[in-house]
N, C-alpha and C positions, 0 to 999 in steps of 0.2 A: 504494500500500500504506500509506503514512503517513497519508493522509486517511481511509482505511478504518478504520484502527486508532483514529485520533482520534475518528471518528464513533461507533465501538463503545464507546470509553472514555466519551464524553459521555452515551451512552445508559445505560451500566451501569458506573460508575466503581468499584464494589466488586468486580466480578469481572474486569475488565480492568485489568491491572497497570501498563500504560505506554501513552503516546500514540505511541511510536515502536517499530518492531520491534527485536529484539535485534541488536546488531552482530555481524559475522562473528567477532570476537574472543571475544565471549561465547558464541556458538554453539559455537565450537571448544573453549572451556573446558568446556562442558557435555558434549560428545561424546567428546573426546579421552581421558578416563580409562577409557573403556569398552573392554574387550578384544573388539572386534567379531568376531574370528575364532572366538570361543567362544559368541557370542550366538545363542540359538535363539528367544528371545522378549524383546521390549522393549516397555515402556509409556512413552508420553509423556503427561504431565498438563499440560493447558493448551496445546493445539496452536496457538492463536491464528491468525496469518496463514500459518503453515507454515515459518518460518525454520529451526526446529530439525527439523521433520518432513522437510524437504527433505534435510537432512544425514543424518538417519536412513536415508532412502531410498537415499542414495548409499553408505552404509557397510554396510547390512544384507545378509547373505547371501541368495541367492535363495530358499532353503528356510526361512528364518527368518520369524517372525511379528512384526507390530507392531500394537499397539492404541493408538489415539489418542483421548484424552479431551478433549473441548471442550464446555463448557457453553453458550456463546453459540450460539444456533441459526443465525445467519447465517454466522459463522465456521466452524461445524461443517459446514454444507452446502458451503461452499467447499473445505474440507479433503477432504470425500468426493469432490468432483469432481476435485481435483488428485491425490489418492492413493486411487484406488478399490481398489487391491490390499491396503490395510490394513484392519483391523477399526476401527470407529468407535463410540464410546460418549460419553455426556454426563456422567454423574454419577460422579465419582471416589470418592464415598462408597460406591459400589456396586462397587468394583474387584474384590473377590474373587468376587462374584456374576457379574460380567461375564466374568471369566476362567473360572469354572466352566462357565458357559453355552457357552463356546467351547472346552471341553475342554482348558484350559490350567491345569495344577496349580500352577505357579510361574513366575515371570519371572526372567530373568537380570539385567535392568537396568530402572530406572525413571528417566526424566529429567523433572524437574518445573519448569515455569515458572509455577506457580500463585503469585498474589500473596498469600501467607499473611498479610502485614502488614495486608491489607484485610479478612481473614476474622475472624469471631467465633472465640473460643478453642475452643469445642466443635467447630466445623467443621474447624479445623486439626488438632485431636487425632484426630478421626474419620478424616480422610484419611491422616494419618501412621500410624495403626494399620492401616488397609487396606494401605498401602504396605509397612510392615515385615512384615506377615503374608503378603504376596504374593511377597516376594523369596525366591529360592533361597538356601541357606546361604552361598554364595560370591558372591551378587549385589551390585549397587551401586545406591544411590539417590543421584542427583545433582540438586541443587536450587540455583537462584539466587535471591538476594534483594538488596535495595539497602542492607541493614545487617547487622550482626553479631548482631542480636537473636535469631536462630533457633538459634544454636549450642546453647544449653542445652536448648531444646525438642527439637532433633534427638537430643541425647544421651540423652534419656529414651526414645527409640524405637529407637535404633541403638547398636551397641557401639563404633563408631569414627566420628569426624567430623573430617575435615580441611577446611581452608578455603583457597581461592585468591582473590586479589584480581584483578579485571579492570578496569583503569582506563579502557580505551578502549571505553566504552559510555555511553549516555545514559539514566540517570545511571550513574556507575561502579558496579560490582556485585561481589558476593561469591558464589562458587560453593562449595557444600558438597558434599563427596564422602563419602558415608556407607556403612558396611558393617554388616551385621546382627550381632546378638549371636551369638557362637559358643557352642554348648552344650559344657559341660565334661564330659569323660569321666573316669570314676573307675576 
């Protein structure tokens, strides 16, 4: 798995965020904040080699749905083989369209492993807009990055952003736990 990720990174360094898979500590930091007993639909952005996808499969209720977005064609095909019971898509910029096409009005949680630091600003903005508009009012968006630079950006799309540090990962990481803006009632 390490060599596979390294190979994909060397082929496409802007879209593959790391040369090693996420540690079990990072994977748990991404999935633990989610109330799995209430989840009907979850989205994963950047499925990669499936480290987080595997944990989603372990925690997801049998009647719940998962949509895995992976842009890399080789990694995407491998995810389809390993997780055939999940929906699979490629372009996170088309998240709302993909959900609509699958008769999913909103999602309860989005777990993102996308390397936003490698993306142009317009692409990050577009994906975050798609994510924030796809979440249910009490949903969660959970994102990891290798720095704290995303906090301000996430606050422009979500009403609340909490950060957790995960030191046991290569490299050490930050997990952002975001909640949507709540509409004010008058």
